[in-house]
One Martini backbone bead per residue (centre of mass of N, CA, C, O) as a GRO file, in nm:
protein
  166
    1MET     BB    1 -12.240   7.180  -3.098
    2GLU     BB    2 -12.010   7.252  -3.285
    3LEU     BB    3 -11.785   7.137  -3.093
    4ARG     BB    4 -11.867   6.851  -3.106
    5SER     BB    5 -11.847   6.797  -3.412
    6GLU     BB    6 -11.548   6.876  -3.423
    7GLN     BB    7 -11.449   6.656  -3.224
    8ARG     BB    8 -11.561   6.416  -3.385
    9LEU     BB    9 -11.414   6.471  -3.645
   10GLY     BB   10 -11.125   6.457  -3.524
   11PHE     BB   11 -11.157   6.173  -3.411
   12THR     BB   12 -11.221   6.037  -3.681
   13ALA     BB   13 -10.955   6.113  -3.822
   14ARG     BB   14 -10.768   5.974  -3.630
   15ARG     BB   15 -10.879   5.697  -3.669
   16ALA     BB   16 -10.819   5.677  -3.967
   17ALA     BB   17 -10.512   5.718  -3.955
   18VAL     BB   18 -10.456   5.478  -3.770
   19LEU     BB   19 -10.585   5.267  -3.955
   20ALA     BB   20 -10.403   5.322  -4.201
   21ALA     BB   21 -10.130   5.247  -4.050
   22VAL     BB   22 -10.197   4.963  -3.980
   23VAL     BB   23 -10.246   4.860  -4.269
   24CYS     BB   24  -9.965   4.926  -4.373
   25VAL     BB   25  -9.806   4.750  -4.174
   26LEU     BB   26  -9.941   4.488  -4.246
   27THR     BB   27  -9.870   4.480  -4.535
   28LEU     BB   28  -9.564   4.498  -4.500
   29THR     BB   29  -9.551   4.235  -4.324
   30ILE     BB   30  -9.685   4.031  -4.547
   31ALA     BB   31  -9.540   4.073  -4.821
   32GLY     BB   32  -9.278   3.900  -4.779
   33PRO     BB   33  -9.410   3.617  -4.729
   34VAL     BB   34  -9.576   3.606  -4.985
   35ARG     BB   35  -9.346   3.629  -5.188
   36THR     BB   36  -9.206   3.370  -5.084
   37TYR     BB   37  -9.435   3.171  -5.137
   38PHE     BB   38  -9.455   3.212  -5.444
   39ALA     BB   39  -9.161   3.144  -5.511
   40GLN     BB   40  -9.164   2.859  -5.387
   41ARG     BB   41  -9.398   2.750  -5.558
   42THR     BB   42  -9.249   2.786  -5.833
   43GLU     BB   43  -9.018   2.605  -5.756
   44MET     BB   44  -9.164   2.349  -5.709
   45GLN     BB   45  -9.276   2.322  -6.000
   46GLN     BB   46  -8.991   2.301  -6.134
   47LEU     BB   47  -8.900   2.053  -5.971
   48SER     BB   48  -9.120   1.858  -6.054
   49ALA     BB   49  -9.059   1.872  -6.360
   50SER     BB   50  -8.766   1.774  -6.330
   51GLU     BB   51  -8.829   1.504  -6.193
   52ALA     BB   52  -9.003   1.387  -6.423
   53ALA     BB   53  -8.778   1.395  -6.632
   54LEU     BB   54  -8.578   1.217  -6.471
   55ARG     BB   55  -8.765   0.968  -6.456
   56ARG     BB   56  -8.784   0.919  -6.758
   57GLN     BB   57  -8.479   0.884  -6.800
   58ILE     BB   58  -8.448   0.638  -6.618
   59ALA     BB   59  -8.643   0.456  -6.777
   60ASP     BB   60  -8.482   0.459  -7.039
   61LEU     BB   61  -8.219   0.345  -6.911
   62GLU     BB   62  -8.339   0.087  -6.816
   63GLN     BB   63  -8.419  -0.012  -7.099
   64LYS     BB   64  -8.134  -0.011  -7.215
   65LYS     BB   65  -8.014  -0.207  -7.011
   66GLY     BB   66  -8.195  -0.447  -7.088
   67LYS     BB   67  -8.100  -0.458  -7.381
   68LEU     BB   68  -7.780  -0.497  -7.307
   69ALA     BB   69  -7.836  -0.787  -7.170
   70ASP     BB   70  -7.881  -0.875  -7.468
   71PRO     BB   71  -7.691  -1.046  -7.696
   72ALA     BB   72  -7.845  -0.993  -7.957
   73TYR     BB   73  -7.836  -0.686  -7.942
   74VAL     BB   74  -7.525  -0.650  -7.923
   75ALA     BB   75  -7.468  -0.789  -8.199
   76ALA     BB   76  -7.639  -0.593  -8.370
   77GLN     BB   77  -7.491  -0.332  -8.290
   78ALA     BB   78  -7.207  -0.426  -8.384
   79ARG     BB   79  -7.277  -0.460  -8.673
   80GLU     BB   80  -7.398  -0.175  -8.729
   81ARG     BB   81  -7.186   0.026  -8.596
   82LEU     BB   82  -6.898  -0.148  -8.626
   83GLY     BB   83  -6.880  -0.397  -8.844
   84PHE     BB   84  -6.921  -0.663  -8.737
   85VAL     BB   85  -6.844  -1.019  -8.767
   86MET     BB   86  -6.890  -1.331  -8.801
   87PRO     BB   87  -6.778  -1.622  -8.816
   88GLY     BB   88  -6.777  -1.683  -9.177
   89ASP     BB   89  -6.833  -1.413  -9.274
   90ILE     BB   90  -6.880  -1.180  -9.549
   91PRO     BB   91  -6.751  -0.881  -9.593
   92PHE     BB   92  -6.910  -0.569  -9.704
   93GLN     BB   93  -6.859  -0.246  -9.874
   94VAL     BB   94  -7.027   0.036  -9.980
   95GLN     BB   95  -6.883   0.295 -10.192
   96LEU     BB   96  -6.962   0.608 -10.262
   97PRO     BB   97  -6.947   0.870 -10.420
   98PRO     BB   98  -6.988   1.193 -10.329
   99THR     BB   99  -7.170   1.259 -10.612
  100ALA     BB  100  -7.380   1.081 -10.548
  101ALA     BB  101  -7.701   0.990 -10.564
  102VAL     BB  102  -7.975   0.959 -10.380
  103SER     BB  103  -8.209   0.730 -10.342
  104PRO     BB  104  -8.520   0.693 -10.337
  105GLN     BB  105  -8.767   0.619 -10.147
  106PRO     BB  106  -9.019   0.441 -10.098
  107GLY     BB  107  -9.298   0.668 -10.143
  108ASP     BB  108  -9.183   0.884 -10.289
  109GLN     BB  109  -9.226   1.182 -10.457
  110THR     BB  110  -9.118   1.208 -10.825
  111GLY     BB  111  -9.302   1.348 -11.047
  112LYS     BB  112  -9.222   1.649 -10.980
  113PRO     BB  113  -9.073   1.928 -10.997
  114ALA     BB  114  -9.012   2.194 -10.785
  115ASN     BB  115  -9.000   2.361 -11.033
  116ASN     BB  116  -9.061   2.533 -11.360
  117GLU     BB  117  -8.941   2.322 -11.527
  118PRO     BB  118  -8.872   2.133 -11.766
  119TRP     BB  119  -8.827   1.792 -11.797
  120TYR     BB  120  -8.548   1.806 -11.959
  121THR     BB  121  -8.393   1.962 -11.735
  122ALA     BB  122  -8.421   1.747 -11.511
  123LEU     BB  123  -8.281   1.522 -11.677
  124TRP     BB  124  -8.011   1.659 -11.717
  125HIS     BB  125  -7.948   1.688 -11.402
  126THR     BB  126  -7.926   1.372 -11.361
  127ILE     BB  127  -7.669   1.343 -11.590
  128ALA     BB  128  -7.485   1.536 -11.482
  129ASP     BB  129  -7.201   1.603 -11.308
  130ALA     BB  130  -7.392   1.820 -11.108
  131PRO     BB  131  -7.705   1.735 -10.988
  132HIS     BB  132  -7.726   1.931 -10.719
  133LEU     BB  133  -7.692   2.181 -10.903
  134PRO     BB  134  -7.824   2.448 -10.995
  135PRO     BB  135  -7.886   2.661 -11.223
  136ALA     BB  136  -7.769   2.954 -11.315
  137PRO     BB  137  -7.862   3.247 -11.377
  138PRO     BB  138  -7.789   3.460 -11.618
  139SER     BB  139  -7.737   3.721 -11.436
  140GLU     BB  140  -7.504   3.576 -11.252
  141LEU     BB  141  -7.311   3.566 -11.486
  142PRO     BB  142  -7.015   3.628 -11.582
  143PRO     BB  143  -6.835   3.771 -11.793
  144ALA     BB  144  -6.649   3.694 -12.046
  145PRO     BB  145  -6.334   3.690 -12.114
  146ALA     BB  146  -6.113   3.818 -12.316
  147GLU     BB  147  -5.912   3.669 -12.550
  148PRO     BB  148  -5.602   3.692 -12.622
  149GLY     BB  149  -5.423   3.746 -12.898
  150PRO     BB  150  -5.245   3.828 -13.130
  151PRO     BB  151  -5.072   4.079 -13.225
  152GLY     BB  152  -5.311   4.286 -13.412
  153SER     BB  153  -5.561   4.150 -13.305
  154GLU     BB  154  -5.902   4.137 -13.300
  155PRO     BB  155  -6.180   4.082 -13.182
  156PRO     BB  156  -6.473   4.000 -13.254
  157GLY     BB  157  -6.653   4.304 -13.306
  158ALA     BB  158  -6.423   4.504 -13.324
  159PRO     BB  159  -6.324   4.787 -13.396
  160ASN     BB  160  -6.171   4.924 -13.686
  161PRO     BB  161  -5.948   5.179 -13.732
  162ALA     BB  162  -5.906   5.133 -14.056
  163GLY     BB  163  -6.138   4.993 -14.135
  164PRO     BB  164  -6.276   4.844 -14.396
  165GLY     BB  165  -6.032   4.632 -14.528
  166GLY     BB  166  -5.755   4.723 -14.357
   0.00000   0.00000   0.00000
């Protein structure tokens, strides 16, 4: 009876090994096509998104094409972009200096200064020569170089080697 159980156990182990080998072969056989399927599915989604974006772009270009067929739109664009004028119009162009401040648009809030400076500092910066540059902090200013005077004279506050009154 022991012999039969050992034979049965050996037979079962062989069956399990064969079954495991078959499962491994099937898994390896199926893995390639499954991976290809998922890669192609991802590529299809990307291509669908790209197609939708291109269709939106085509619709926008068709709309622009329709606008460009309108002579009034073309004339307005020529006036705005190229500065063209109709016969009989008097053209003029305002040129501001490069240091001119841009006037705020209506509706912008210009009540408080952006930093914690007093109001008169902000006022001074609006009328100063360079209104767009904030004042440099005192710690960042380089020390003023001593101006050389005539020979034999010392700058004020320099120690006099001859002593006082000398």
